[in-house]
All heavy atoms as an XYZ file, in Angstrom:
903
protein
N      78.578    -36.360     57.963
C      78.885    -36.942     59.248
C      79.758    -35.957     60.038
O      80.708    -35.403     59.542
C      79.631    -38.263     59.018
C      80.070    -38.926     60.288
S      80.825    -40.535     59.972
C      79.780    -41.540     60.961
N      79.406    -35.828     61.284
C      80.107    -34.903     62.171
C      81.431    -35.506     62.671
O      81.483    -36.652     63.045
C      79.202    -34.578     63.366
C      79.764    -33.575     64.310
C      78.828    -33.311     65.489
O      77.596    -33.418     65.281
O      79.318    -33.024     66.555
N      82.479    -34.709     62.681
C      83.790    -35.151     63.182
C      83.767    -35.105     64.699
O      83.221    -34.150     65.300
C      84.892    -34.222     62.680
C      85.121    -34.286     61.182
S      85.738    -35.900     60.645
C      87.362    -35.857     61.371
N      84.342    -36.067     65.345
C      84.419    -36.133     66.804
C      85.636    -35.318     67.262
O      86.663    -35.295     66.644
C      84.560    -37.568     67.278
C      83.392    -38.501     67.008
C      83.757    -39.895     67.464
C      82.144    -38.029     67.743
N      85.450    -34.664     68.406
C      86.568    -33.941     69.014
C      87.554    -34.951     69.572
O      87.240    -36.141     69.733
C      86.054    -33.034     70.150
O      85.636    -33.830     71.264
N      88.743    -34.506     69.890
C      89.753    -35.362     70.497
C      89.251    -36.020     71.758
O      89.472    -37.206     71.994
N      88.552    -35.263     72.575
C      88.012    -35.791     73.845
C      86.956    -36.868     73.574
O      86.947    -37.921     74.213
C      87.450    -34.648     74.692
C      86.990    -35.096     76.040
C      86.481    -33.928     76.885
O      87.018    -32.813     76.766
O      85.554    -34.150     77.672
N      86.101    -36.594     72.566
C      85.079    -37.563     72.231
C      85.687    -38.843     71.668
O      85.208    -39.956     71.911
C      84.082    -36.961     71.223
C      83.191    -35.925     71.835
O      83.053    -35.893     73.101
O      82.608    -35.112     71.082
N      86.758    -38.684     70.886
C      87.448    -39.854     70.324
C      88.028    -40.710     71.431
O      87.960    -41.942     71.395
C      88.551    -39.417     69.369
C      88.048    -38.921     68.035
S      87.192    -40.183     67.062
C      88.549    -41.223     66.619
N      88.611    -40.066     72.426
C      89.204    -40.822     73.556
C      88.112    -41.531     74.355
O      88.307    -42.649     74.809
C      90.019    -39.893     74.450
C      91.318    -39.406     73.824
S      92.357    -40.741     73.187
C      92.807    -41.582     74.692
N      86.957    -40.900     74.512
C      85.849    -41.498     75.221
C      85.373    -42.731     74.429
O      85.180    -43.816     75.016
C      84.679    -40.514     75.407
O      85.152    -39.402     76.183
C      83.469    -41.155     76.055
N      85.229    -42.565     73.128
C      84.807    -43.709     72.285
C      85.824    -44.838     72.338
O      85.463    -45.998     72.481
C      84.623    -43.215     70.829
C      84.172    -44.279     69.823
C      82.853    -44.892     70.226
C      84.089    -43.660     68.429
N      87.107    -44.491     72.268
C      88.163    -45.503     72.352
C      88.050    -46.282     73.655
O      88.146    -47.489     73.676
C      89.539    -44.816     72.202
C      90.708    -45.697     72.476
C      91.169    -46.570     71.483
C      91.373    -45.685     73.705
C      92.269    -47.388     71.725
C      92.463    -46.520     73.944
C      92.901    -47.359     72.962
O      93.960    -48.187     73.195
N      87.866    -45.561     74.746
C      87.739    -46.181     76.046
C      86.539    -47.097     76.138
O      86.627    -48.196     76.699
N      85.428    -46.670     75.556
C      84.219    -47.497     75.564
C      84.441    -48.793     74.766
O      84.018    -49.864     75.178
C      83.043    -46.719     75.008
C      82.559    -45.613     75.924
C      81.488    -44.760     75.300
O      81.073    -44.999     74.138
O      81.054    -43.792     75.951
N      85.053    -48.661     73.631
C      85.300    -49.842     72.781
C      86.252    -50.805     73.437
O      86.012    -52.013     73.551
C      85.811    -49.423     71.390
C      84.691    -48.698     70.632
C      86.285    -50.648     70.594
C      85.156    -48.019     69.362
N      87.400    -50.297     73.916
C      88.415    -51.184     74.448
C      88.000    -51.817     75.767
O      88.463    -52.885     76.107
C      89.775    -50.441     74.649
O      89.622    -49.343     75.511
C      90.333    -49.997     73.311
N      87.115    -51.156     76.508
C      86.671    -51.749     77.801
C      85.760    -52.959     77.581
O      85.580    -53.740     78.494
C      85.936    -50.700     78.633
O      84.708    -50.352     78.054
N      85.246    -53.122     76.393
C      84.349    -54.227     76.115
C      85.028    -55.438     75.495
O      84.421    -56.456     75.212
C      83.244    -53.760     75.164
C      82.320    -52.757     75.816
C      81.168    -52.377     74.891
N      80.288    -51.472     75.597
C      80.110    -50.224     75.217
N      80.725    -49.732     74.153
N      79.283    -49.451     75.885
N      86.305    -55.316     75.240
C      87.057    -56.374     74.561
C      87.985    -57.045     75.577
O      88.677    -56.372     76.335
C      87.846    -55.803     73.386
C      86.874    -55.224     72.351
C      88.764    -56.860     72.761
C      87.522    -54.482     71.209
N      87.984    -58.375     75.537
C      88.890    -59.110     76.433
C      90.324    -58.835     76.027
O      90.671    -58.846     74.862
C      88.596    -60.596     76.324
C      89.351    -61.409     77.331
C      89.014    -62.885     77.262
O      87.861    -63.218     76.912
O      89.876    -63.699     77.568
N      91.164    -58.585     76.995
C      92.567    -58.279     76.710
C      92.814    -56.780     76.760
O      92.023    -56.030     77.307
N      93.913    -56.341     76.151
C      94.212    -54.924     76.149
C      94.895    -54.544     74.826
O      95.390    -55.385     74.091
C      95.079    -54.519     77.336
C      96.481    -55.033     77.307
C      97.534    -54.224     76.834
C      96.802    -56.273     77.815
C      98.825    -54.689     76.812
C      98.100    -56.740     77.812
C      99.130    -55.956     77.308
N      94.870    -53.260     74.575
C      95.482    -52.687     73.379
C      96.669    -51.842     73.790
O      96.645    -51.219     74.857
C      94.489    -51.792     72.626
C      93.313    -52.520     72.080
C      92.176    -52.748     72.809
C      93.387    -53.007     70.785
C      91.112    -53.439     72.284
C      92.316    -53.692     70.256
C      91.178    -53.918     70.991
N      97.654    -51.762     72.917
C      98.751    -50.848     73.185
C      99.379    -50.381     71.886
O      99.234    -51.012     70.835
C      99.811    -51.501     74.081
C     100.642    -52.578     73.414
C     101.830    -52.262     72.756
C     100.248    -53.888     73.470
C     102.604    -53.242     72.161
C     101.011    -54.878     72.868
C     102.179    -54.547     72.208
O     102.924    -55.519     71.608
N     100.092    -49.294     72.008
C     100.924    -48.795     70.920
C     102.264    -48.520     71.540
O     102.353    -47.890     72.581
C     100.348    -47.520     70.292
C     101.201    -47.046     69.107
C     100.567    -45.880     68.390
C     101.427    -45.510     67.185
N     100.786    -44.496     66.385
N     103.323    -49.016     70.887
C     104.669    -48.881     71.464
C     105.670    -48.544     70.378
O     105.457    -48.806     69.203
C     105.073    -50.168     72.143
N     106.768    -47.978     70.814
C     107.892    -47.766     69.892
C     108.588    -49.075     69.630
O     108.611    -49.947     70.499
C     108.896    -46.785     70.502
C     108.435    -45.371     70.645
C     109.542    -44.512     71.233
C     109.073    -43.100     71.423
N     110.172    -42.259     71.968
N     109.168    -49.195     68.461
C     109.932    -50.404     68.133
C     111.391    -50.126     68.545
O     112.272    -50.069     67.718
C     109.777    -50.687     66.641
C     110.321    -51.995     66.196
S     109.304    -53.357     66.732
C     110.078    -54.643     65.793
N     111.586    -49.896     69.844
C     112.929    -49.626     70.374
C     113.360    -50.795     71.271
O     112.611    -51.750     71.444
C     113.017    -48.273     71.055
C     112.092    -48.160     72.271
O     111.555    -49.177     72.731
O     111.927    -47.047     72.744
N     114.533    -50.698     71.860
C     115.061    -51.797     72.662
C     114.234    -52.114     73.874
O     114.305    -53.213     74.421
C     116.524    -51.563     73.021
C     116.722    -50.376     73.993
C     118.168    -50.156     74.348
O     118.766    -51.036     75.018
O     118.710    -49.114     73.958
N     113.456    -51.162     74.346
C     112.626    -51.364     75.555
C     111.132    -51.453     75.241
O     110.336    -51.525     76.148
C     112.851    -50.227     76.554
C     114.268    -50.080     76.985
N     114.913    -51.044     77.726
C     115.202    -49.142     76.732
C     116.155    -50.665     77.941
N     116.342    -49.524     77.355
N     110.779    -51.437     73.958
C     109.379    -51.431     73.543
C     108.626    -50.376     74.385
O     107.677    -50.681     75.106
C     108.734    -52.830     73.685
O     109.593    -53.783     73.095
C     107.383    -52.892     72.971
N     109.077    -49.148     74.268
C     108.490    -48.065     75.059
C     107.020    -47.890     74.703
O     106.634    -47.638     73.577
C     109.259    -46.741     74.783
O     110.651    -46.963     75.108
C     108.711    -45.598     75.621
N     106.170    -48.010     75.718
C     104.731    -47.914     75.524
C     104.306    -46.451     75.383
O     104.647    -45.614     76.239
C     103.988    -48.534     76.710
C     104.221    -50.004     76.861
S     103.381    -50.879     75.551
C     103.523    -52.548     76.160
N     103.548    -46.171     74.352
C     103.028    -44.836     74.111
C     101.570    -44.721     74.561
O     101.134    -43.642     75.003
C     103.132    -44.500     72.634
C     104.534    -44.547     72.019
C     104.474    -44.357     70.539
C     105.437    -43.528     72.699
N     100.848    -45.807     74.452
C      99.445    -45.838     74.854
C      99.090    -47.273     75.260
O      99.514    -48.200     74.602
C      98.550    -45.394     73.679
C      97.115    -45.212     74.054
O      96.743    -45.346     75.208
N      96.306    -44.897     73.070
N      98.372    -47.409     76.355
C      97.969    -48.736     76.828
C      96.531    -48.589     77.364
O      96.224    -47.660     78.104
C      98.867    -49.195     77.983
C      98.472    -50.592     78.454
C     100.315    -49.174     77.589
N      95.671    -49.533     76.978
C      94.315    -49.488     77.485
C      94.273    -49.882     78.949
O      95.103    -50.617     79.450
C      93.379    -50.371     76.645
O      93.756    -51.726     76.721
N      93.262    -49.345     79.638
C      93.112    -49.574     81.086
C      92.973    -51.043     81.468
O      93.339    -51.456     82.577
C      91.913    -48.781     81.630
C      92.081    -47.281     81.551
C      93.202    -46.754     82.431
O      93.474    -47.315     83.505
O      93.809    -45.750     82.013
N      92.480    -51.854     80.520
C      92.255    -53.278     80.833
C      93.555    -54.071     81.033
O      93.516    -55.223     81.422
C      91.415    -53.929     79.725
O      91.964    -53.671     78.453
N      94.708    -53.417     80.814
C      95.996    -54.079     81.094
C      96.102    -54.482     82.557
O      96.785    -55.440     82.893
C      97.180    -53.206     80.638
C      97.371    -52.026     81.592
C      98.454    -54.011     80.525
N      95.410    -53.758     83.414
C      95.515    -54.048     84.872
C      94.967    -55.436     85.185
O      95.542    -56.106     86.056
C      94.803    -52.981     85.691
C      95.003    -53.182     87.194
C      94.577    -52.014     87.984
C      94.955    -52.243     89.442
N      94.725    -51.069     90.261
N      93.880    -55.847     84.531
C      93.302    -57.157     84.856
C      94.246    -58.282     84.479
O      94.178    -59.367     85.060
C      91.937    -57.327     84.184
O      92.082    -57.333     82.787
N      95.112    -58.080     83.527
C      96.075    -59.116     83.115
C      97.359    -59.040     83.929
O      97.884    -60.054     84.337
C      96.392    -58.992     81.614
C      97.425    -59.996     81.100
C      96.879    -61.423     81.209
C      97.829    -59.658     79.687
N      97.888    -57.836     84.124
C      99.223    -57.691     84.697
C      99.220    -57.337     86.174
O     100.203    -57.604     86.874
C      99.999    -56.600     83.994
O      99.386    -55.324     84.213
C     100.119    -56.874     82.469
N      98.158    -56.668     86.652
C      98.133    -56.170     88.019
C      98.676    -54.762     88.114
O      98.671    -54.165     89.214
N      99.146    -54.216     87.011
C      99.703    -52.842     86.986
C      98.705    -51.902     86.273
O      98.042    -52.324     85.320
C     101.018    -52.799     86.230
C     102.142    -53.547     86.887
C     102.433    -54.849     86.518
C     102.910    -52.943     87.879
C     103.477    -55.558     87.107
C     103.955    -53.656     88.497
C     104.216    -54.972     88.109
O     105.237    -55.641     88.719
N      98.659    -50.656     86.727
C      97.845    -49.665     86.062
C      98.449    -49.287     84.705
O      99.667    -49.349     84.527
C      97.786    -48.357     86.916
C      96.999    -48.550     88.192
O      95.976    -49.299     88.184
O      97.404    -47.960     89.206
N      97.596    -48.891     83.798
C      98.050    -48.491     82.474
C      99.122    -47.419     82.547
O     100.116    -47.470     81.800
C      96.842    -48.039     81.614
N      98.932    -46.472     83.409
C      99.894    -45.356     83.494
C     101.297    -45.806     83.884
O     102.267    -45.157     83.578
C      99.399    -44.286     84.500
C      98.193    -43.508     83.965
C      98.505    -42.806     82.648
O      99.534    -42.155     82.501
N      97.602    -42.956     81.690
N     101.388    -46.966     84.564
C     102.706    -47.496     84.951
C     103.541    -47.838     83.715
O     104.781    -47.872     83.766
C     102.565    -48.729     85.812
C     102.098    -48.406     87.215
O     102.340    -47.296     87.709
O     101.445    -49.296     87.833
N     102.853    -48.171     82.611
C     103.541    -48.584     81.368
C     103.867    -47.448     80.426
O     104.762    -47.574     79.616
C     102.697    -49.611     80.637
C     102.551    -50.929     81.350
C     101.386    -51.233     82.036
C     103.571    -51.852     81.348
C     101.241    -52.423     82.701
C     103.437    -53.061     82.011
C     102.278    -53.355     82.701
N     103.131    -46.333     80.514
C     103.310    -45.235     79.569
C     104.732    -44.676     79.684
O     105.179    -44.292     80.760
C     102.275    -44.113     79.790
C     100.858    -44.651     79.690
C     102.500    -42.952     78.809
C     100.456    -45.220     78.348
N     105.411    -44.684     78.564
C     106.837    -44.282     78.478
C     107.707    -45.102     79.455
O     108.745    -44.609     79.913
C     106.999    -42.762     78.715
C     106.233    -41.873     77.732
C     106.429    -40.418     78.101
C     106.706    -42.139     76.293
N     107.218    -46.292     79.776
C     107.920    -47.202     80.686
C     108.174    -46.527     82.029
O     109.196    -46.723     82.662
C     109.212    -47.709     80.058
C     108.972    -48.534     78.819
O     107.869    -48.981     78.566
N     109.990    -48.706     78.011
N     107.211    -45.735     82.441
C     107.336    -44.931     83.670
C     107.750    -45.764     84.898
O     108.733    -45.433     85.564
C     106.002    -44.246     83.974
C     106.000    -43.350     85.183
C     104.641    -42.703     85.345
C     104.589    -41.888     86.625
N     103.238    -41.324     86.823
N     107.004    -46.791     85.221
C     107.326    -47.633     86.354
C     107.600    -49.088     86.004
O     108.221    -49.811     86.785
C     106.179    -47.597     87.390
C     105.964    -46.222     87.955
O     106.920    -45.515     88.249
N     104.722    -45.820     88.080
N     107.099    -49.497     84.831
C     107.221    -50.889     84.428
C     107.489    -50.955     82.935
O     106.822    -50.250     82.157
C     105.921    -51.669     84.733
C     106.069    -53.142     84.343
C     105.498    -51.533     86.180
N     108.425    -51.803     82.523
C     108.606    -52.105     81.111
C     107.861    -53.397     80.823
O     108.122    -54.413     81.497
C     110.081    -52.291     80.787
C     110.914    -51.067     80.924
C     112.385    -51.380     80.552
C     113.226    -50.201     80.921
N     114.298    -50.549     81.851
N     106.915    -53.349     79.903
C     106.154    -54.583     79.617
C     107.099    -55.730     79.272
O     106.883    -56.862     79.695
C     105.139    -54.378     78.503
C     104.230    -55.561     78.315
C     103.164    -55.703     79.179
C     104.485    -56.491     77.357
C     102.322    -56.828     79.042
C     103.688    -57.617     77.203
C     102.587    -57.784     78.070
N     108.140    -55.456     78.535
C     109.090    -56.540     78.152
C     109.731    -57.180     79.373
O     110.129    -58.341     79.303
C     110.165    -56.017     77.195
O     110.808    -54.895     77.791
C     109.567    -55.630     75.849
N     109.836    -56.464     80.483
C     110.411    -57.035     81.708
C     109.505    -58.077     82.331
O     109.944    -58.865     83.155
C     110.715    -55.937     82.711
N     108.239    -58.077     81.955
C     107.288    -59.054     82.476
C     107.346    -60.383     81.725
O     106.842    -61.386     82.189
C     105.850    -58.506     82.412
C     105.565    -57.192     83.121
C     104.095    -56.843     82.976
C     105.975    -57.246     84.573
N     107.908    -60.372     80.523
C     107.950    -61.575     79.697
C     108.880    -62.594     80.345
O     110.012    -62.298     80.720
C     108.408    -61.244     78.275
C     107.436    -60.269     77.594
C     108.542    -62.501     77.455
C     107.884    -59.765     76.246
N     108.398    -63.816     80.442
C     109.150    -64.910     81.009
C     110.456    -65.054     80.203
O     110.438    -65.034     78.989
C     108.308    -66.185     80.936
C     108.904    -67.378     81.660
C     109.004    -67.368     83.040
C     109.366    -68.471     80.926
C     109.538    -68.482     83.696
C     109.884    -69.567     81.588
C     109.989    -69.572     82.980
O     110.528    -70.628     83.634
N     111.599    -65.199     80.917
C     112.903    -65.209     80.257
C     113.011    -66.191     79.070
O     113.576    -65.852     78.024
C     113.899    -65.547     81.356
C     113.227    -65.059     82.595
C     111.747    -65.275     82.377
N     112.461    -67.413     79.205
C     112.548    -68.366     78.116
C     111.758    -67.958     76.871
O     111.998    -68.473     75.782
C     112.049    -69.752     78.569
C     112.990    -70.396     79.589
O     114.121    -69.916     79.798
O     112.607    -71.430     80.174
N     110.800    -67.050     77.059
C     109.971    -66.614     75.945
C     110.429    -65.323     75.320
O     109.971    -64.937     74.234
C     108.530    -66.466     76.422
C     107.909    -67.752     76.951
O     108.432    -68.837     76.592
O     106.946    -67.687     77.707
N     111.334    -64.602     75.987
C     111.700    -63.246     75.568
C     112.263    -63.215     74.146
O     111.814    -62.440     73.300
C     112.704    -62.656     76.553
C     113.035    -61.216     76.279
C     112.185    -60.233     76.721
C     114.187    -60.878     75.567
C     112.452    -58.906     76.459
C     114.464    -59.547     75.315
C     113.605    -58.547     75.760
N     113.248    -64.038     73.855
C     113.868    -64.037     72.519
C     112.875    -64.466     71.433
O     112.742    -63.789     70.414
C     115.161    -64.873     72.488
C     115.677    -65.049     71.049
C     116.230    -64.197     73.340
N     112.135    -65.586     71.620
C     111.191    -65.965     70.580
C     110.125    -64.904     70.309
O     109.714    -64.702     69.146
C     110.549    -67.234     71.121
C     111.559    -67.788     72.083
C     112.261    -66.602     72.664
N     109.699    -64.169     71.325
C     108.719    -63.083     71.124
C     109.352    -61.989     70.261
O     108.722    -61.526     69.284
C     108.243    -62.527     72.471
C     107.482    -61.185     72.291
C     107.355    -63.522     73.212
N     110.543    -61.579     70.595
C     111.215    -60.541     69.819
C     111.458    -60.952     68.377
O     111.248    -60.146     67.459
N     111.849    -62.191     68.185
C     112.078    -62.690     66.812
C     110.781    -62.668     66.011
O     110.743    -62.245     64.869
C     112.725    -64.097     66.850
C     112.706    -64.726     65.475
C     114.139    -64.017     67.386
N     109.699    -63.169     66.629
C     108.434    -63.224     65.921
C     107.936    -61.853     65.498
O     107.502    -61.640     64.373
C     107.357    -63.933     66.798
N     108.068    -60.882     66.393
C     107.631    -59.516     66.060
C     108.541    -58.895     65.027
O     108.080    -58.284     64.068
C     107.540    -58.670     67.349
C     106.409    -59.202     68.245
C     107.285    -57.195     67.005
C     106.355    -58.590     69.633
N     109.832    -59.078     65.168
C     110.797    -58.511     64.188
C     110.578    -59.107     62.788
O     110.649    -58.386     61.799
C     112.218    -58.746     64.657
O     112.486    -58.044     65.833
N     110.421    -60.404     62.722
C     110.203    -61.072     61.432
C     108.899    -60.568     60.779
O     108.889    -60.331     59.575
C     110.189    -62.596     61.579
C     111.537    -63.178     61.950
C     112.614    -62.911     60.918
O     112.343    -63.124     59.728
O     113.703    -62.505     61.290
N     107.867    -60.429     61.536
C     106.592    -59.931     60.999
C     106.750    -58.497     60.515
O     106.244    -58.129     59.464
C     105.490    -60.021     62.049
N     107.512    -57.669     61.270
C     107.728    -56.289     60.890
C     108.474    -56.197     59.563
O     108.141    -55.335     58.707
C     108.512    -55.568     61.984
N     109.423    -57.081     59.337
C     110.216    -57.048     58.084
C     109.338    -57.224     56.850
O     109.599    -56.624     55.813
C     111.291    -58.148     58.082
C     112.450    -57.857     58.983
C     113.435    -59.022     58.916
C     114.459    -58.922     60.014
N     115.334    -60.121     60.055
N     108.336    -58.073     56.965
C     107.476    -58.363     55.821
C     106.095    -57.707     55.923
O     105.179    -58.023     55.155
C     107.345    -59.891     55.590
C     106.720    -60.584     56.824
C     108.701    -60.507     55.247
C     106.367    -62.029     56.604
N     105.970    -56.808     56.918
C     104.730    -56.086     57.138
C     103.521    -57.018     57.287
O     102.459    -56.824     56.686
C     104.491    -55.041     56.041
C     105.589    -54.012     55.986
C     105.235    -52.870     55.034
C     106.338    -51.860     54.892
N     106.840    -51.259     56.105
N     103.731    -58.034     58.120
C     102.695    -59.046     58.359
C     102.145    -58.947     59.777
O     102.792    -58.370     60.636
C     103.273    -60.436     58.112
N     101.013    -59.522     59.997
C     100.455    -59.633     61.330
C     101.177    -60.756     62.066
O     101.433    -61.795     61.487
C      98.945    -59.898     61.268
C      98.228    -58.672     60.686
C      98.390    -60.305     62.628
C      96.773    -58.914     60.382
N     101.509    -60.540     63.316
C     102.093    -61.613     64.123
C     101.060    -62.125     65.083
O     100.109    -61.426     65.467
C     103.354    -61.152     64.860
C     103.165    -60.006     65.825
C     102.808    -60.267     67.150
C     103.378    -58.697     65.455
C     102.619    -59.199     68.038
C     103.206    -57.627     66.336
C     102.827    -57.910     67.627
O     102.640    -56.901     68.512
N     101.197    -63.383     65.452
C     100.258    -64.042     66.324
C     101.091    -64.994     67.221
O     101.616    -65.992     66.733
C      99.260    -64.868     65.486
C      98.061    -65.304     66.269
O      98.222    -65.866     67.357
O      96.955    -65.083     65.774
N     101.277    -64.619     68.470
C     102.184    -65.346     69.342
C     101.571    -65.592     70.718
O     100.653    -64.864     71.152
C     103.513    -64.564     69.543
C     103.256    -63.117     69.973
C     104.355    -64.602     68.274
C     104.498    -62.277     70.195
N     102.084    -66.605     71.385
C     101.710    -66.894     72.769
C     102.959    -66.957     73.581
O     103.989    -67.516     73.151
C     100.936    -68.217     72.856
C      99.559    -68.126     72.234
C      98.753    -69.385     72.458
O      99.284    -70.388     73.000
O      97.562    -69.375     72.085
N     102.915    -66.388     74.779
C     104.066    -66.380     75.663
C     103.589    -66.149     77.106
O     102.407    -65.845     77.338
C     105.072    -65.321     75.234
C     104.552    -63.910     75.169
C     104.671    -63.045     76.238
C     103.921    -63.429     74.006
C     104.184    -61.739     76.158
C     103.446    -62.139     73.925
C     103.568    -61.288     74.994
O     103.110    -59.999     74.948
N     104.487    -66.293     78.023
C     104.149    -66.136     79.424
C     104.659    -64.789     79.955
O     105.709    -64.322     79.505
C     104.794    -67.255     80.272
C     104.221    -68.609     79.949
C     105.119    -69.731     80.361
N     106.263    -69.761     79.470
C     107.222    -70.687     79.503
N     107.200    -71.620     80.454
N     108.214    -70.676     78.657
N     103.882    -64.214     80.876
C     104.332    -63.013     81.581
C     104.199    -63.243     83.080
O     103.403    -64.090     83.516
C     103.576    -61.737     81.180
C     102.108    -61.834     81.578
C     103.746    -61.431     79.708
C     101.358    -60.483     81.556
N     104.963    -62.483     83.837
C     104.866    -62.541     85.279
C     103.994    -61.367     85.744
O     104.322    -60.213     85.479
C     106.221    -62.473     85.958
C     106.123    -62.707     87.442
C     107.384    -62.516     88.275
C     108.674    -62.789     87.646
N     109.786    -62.597     88.616
N     102.893    -61.651     86.402
C     102.019    -60.621     86.929
C     102.660    -59.946     88.126
O     103.639    -60.424     88.688
C     100.670    -61.195     87.347
C      99.894    -61.774     86.185
C      98.607    -62.455     86.662
O      98.619    -63.173     87.656
N      97.530    -62.203     85.950
N     102.089    -58.834     88.522
C     102.539    -58.128     89.715
C     102.577    -59.031     90.942
O     103.434    -58.953     91.798
C     101.645    -56.909     89.962
C     102.136    -56.038     91.077
C     101.273    -54.806     91.253
N     102.080    -53.788     91.821
C     101.860    -52.487     91.693
N     100.847    -52.079     90.979
N     102.643    -51.596     92.245
N     101.600    -59.949     90.984
C     101.522    -60.916     92.106
C     102.571    -62.035     92.028
O     102.603    -62.872     92.891
C     100.124    -61.552     92.115
O     100.012    -62.399     90.966
N     103.410    -62.000     90.972
C     104.447    -62.997     90.735
C     103.911    -64.247     90.034
O     104.667    -65.163     89.711
C     105.209    -63.401     92.006
C     105.891    -62.231     92.699
C     107.081    -61.696     91.930
O     107.839    -62.473     91.346
O     107.243    -60.454     91.930
N     102.591    -64.342     89.803
C     102.032    -65.498     89.101
C     102.381    -65.408     87.610
O     102.463    -64.324     87.033
C     100.498    -65.498     89.258
N     102.613    -66.583     87.013
C     102.851    -66.670     85.566
C     101.533    -66.936     84.876
O     100.756    -67.787     85.289
C     103.807    -67.808     85.248
C     105.282    -67.575     85.446
C     106.067    -68.833     85.047
C     105.773    -66.399     84.606
N     101.291    -66.179     83.789
C     100.087    -66.390     82.978
C     100.466    -66.398     81.503
O     101.446    -65.761     81.101
C      98.996    -65.311     83.239
C      98.454    -65.402     84.648
C      99.504    -63.932     82.938
N      99.714    -67.120     80.717
C      99.904    -67.147     79.297
C      99.178    -65.966     78.620
O      98.060    -65.607     79.032
C      99.389    -68.470     78.684
C     100.330    -69.594     78.921
C     100.284    -70.486     79.947
C     101.451    -69.941     78.105
N     101.326    -71.364     79.806
C     102.050    -71.054     78.689
C     101.999    -69.396     76.961
C     103.190    -71.655     78.145
C     103.139    -70.003     76.401
C     103.711    -71.121     77.009
N      99.812    -65.398     77.629
C      99.268    -64.268     76.884
C      99.215    -64.662     75.414
O     100.141    -65.299     74.908
C     100.202    -63.032     77.037
C      99.740    -61.888     76.142
C     100.309    -62.610     78.472
N      98.130    -64.320     74.785
C      98.013    -64.493     73.322
C      98.021    -63.083     72.723
O      97.130    -62.275     73.033
C      96.719    -65.216     72.955
C      96.544    -65.365     71.498
N      95.307    -65.321     70.910
C      97.430    -65.506     70.470
C      95.433    -65.434     69.598
N      96.718    -65.567     69.321
N      99.008    -62.765     71.929
C      99.149    -61.448     71.350
C      99.060    -61.523     69.853
O      99.701    -62.358     69.203
C     100.506    -60.819     71.767
C     100.698    -59.419     71.219
C     101.955    -58.771     71.747
O     102.502    -59.212     72.780
O     102.407    -57.783     71.100
N      98.281    -60.623     69.302
C      98.139    -60.499     67.854
C      98.275    -59.049     67.510
O      97.656    -58.193     68.127
C      96.779    -61.026     67.415
C      96.511    -61.016     65.964
C      95.164    -61.665     65.676
N      94.747    -61.494     64.315
C      95.122    -62.225     63.277
N      95.932    -63.243     63.474
N      94.668    -61.958     62.090
N      99.122    -58.737     66.553
C      99.317    -57.341     66.179
C     100.136    -57.154     64.947
O     100.428    -58.120     64.224
N     100.525    -55.928     64.711
C     101.411    -55.602     63.583
C     102.236    -54.410     63.977
O     101.884    -53.655     64.871
C     100.618    -55.359     62.298
C      99.778    -54.098     62.341
C     100.272    -52.911     61.825
C      98.510    -54.122     62.894
C      99.522    -51.744     61.886
C      97.748    -52.974     62.945
C      98.255    -51.781     62.460
O      97.497    -50.639     62.483
N     103.338    -54.242     63.282
C     104.242    -53.123     63.548
C     103.905    -52.051     62.546
O     104.005    -52.229     61.332
C     105.703    -53.558     63.454
C     106.617    -52.348     63.693
C     106.007    -54.665     64.435
N     103.507    -50.892     63.064
C     103.118    -49.759     62.230
C     104.306    -48.847     62.046
O     105.115    -48.635     62.971
C     101.992    -49.002     62.922
O     101.783    -47.761     62.306
N     104.443    -48.291     60.884
C     105.518    -47.337     60.621
C     105.351    -46.050     61.444
O     106.299    -45.308     61.623
C     105.587    -46.963     59.127
C     106.011    -48.142     58.276
O     106.684    -49.058     58.794
O     105.662    -48.152     57.085
N     104.145    -45.823     61.949
C     103.910    -44.564     62.699
C     104.273    -44.696     64.180
O     104.152    -43.755     64.910
C     102.419    -44.185     62.579
O     101.601    -45.128     63.234
N     104.652    -45.862     64.633
C     104.964    -46.051     66.071
C     106.309    -45.468     66.433
O     107.163    -45.268     65.659
C     104.941    -47.534     66.447
């Protein structure tokens, strides 16, 4: 089997993620959840371009989380990270348009983030 180049891998990643409802991201487990990679489909949910989130350039994703949901989201992710489990949470975010929408997030904390 032939190995794909970095460019080909990114093209394949883009093709896969564009067909899935929602968006993918990889972030640091720091106080600001610094985004390292975000799929382009984040715009349809948030109203912000993916590049706005990279390294928290213009927007911190955590700043979009509805204040009443912020602590429970952090606790759920932290608890799952402690036991290396998948987390599955629902919470509200404020879109660029100021509208509140519900988000269903499923993920895990990787040691490589």
